[in-house]
N, C-alpha and C positions, 0 to 999 in steps of 0.2 A: 509448514511455515512458508512455503513458497508463495502463497497468495499474498502474504505481507510484503515480501520482497518484490513481487510483481507489481503490486499497487504503488509501492515507493518508487520503483523504476519508472512506472507509467506517469507518475505525478511530477517527475523530475524534468523541469523545462530544458535543462542542458542535454539530457538524453534525448528528449523529443526533437530538439534542434539538430543534434547529431544524426538521428535516424532520418530526418527529412533531408539533410544534406547528402546522405548516403543513398537516397532514393527509396528508402523503406516506407511502406504504407503502414504507419503506426496508428493504432487504436481504431478498431472497428467501429466503436461507438464513442465518439469524443464527448457526447453529452453525459456520460456517466460521471457522477460527482466524486472526484478524488480530493476535494478540498481538505479533508482531514489528514491527508498525507503530504500536503504542500509544505515546503521549507523544513522538512524533517528528513533525517537520514536513519538508516537502520541502527546506527550507533546511538541514536537518541532514545531508544526504547529498551527497557530492561528485559522485556519478554523475548527479545530476539537474541539468540546465542552470540557469544563473543566472536564467533567466526563470521558474523553477519556481513562484514565488509566485503568479503569475497563474493557473497551471494548478491548483495545489493548493487554492486558495481559490475555485475555480469550482464552483458548485453542480451543474453538469452532470456533473462527474467523479463525484460521489456517486451521481447518478441513473444514469449509465452503468455503474456497478459492478453494479447490479441486472441490467442487460442482459447484462453479462459472465457473471454467475452463472447466469442463465437459459440462455445459450448453452452454458456448460460442462455444465450439467445435461442439456440437449437432446442433446449428443453422448455422454452416458453417464458423465460424471464423478460420483463419489459424494462426499459431504461430506468424508470423510476424505482423498480424493485432492485435492480442492480445497484443503483445509487444508494438505496437504503442499506443494502448489504455492505457496501464499501464504507459507508459512514459508520456502521456498527463495528466493522473490523478496525477502523481507525480509533474509535472510542475504546475498544478493548486494549489497544496498544497504549493509548494515553492514560487510561485508568491504571495500567500496570506501573506507571511512573509515580503514582501517588505515594507519599510517605505518611504514615500514621505515627503519631507519638502521643504519649500520655500527658495529661495536663496536671502539673503539680503532684506527681507521684500517683495519680489515680491508676487503677488497674481496670482492664476491660472485662 
């Protein structure tokens, strides 16, 4: 589950501003598309455990995101491929929030 928390932390503009102020070099590849994680928190997603607040607000998750991007780059992923992966991960989280209900007593 850490990749979800890492992406949420990396997409958080407040965390990015705090890291920049602290002199941290955040985000090896700023061109990676994290738009699916913008304006969401870990608490927004059913798939993330109820203890998610402690992970999502942990500065280590944002730092670990850089290591994840470096590892992806080292094994040959291009920026466009990494963006596809992160868009897919965001889609998985958003799909987990869909509610299904029957219409007028129909059964599935």
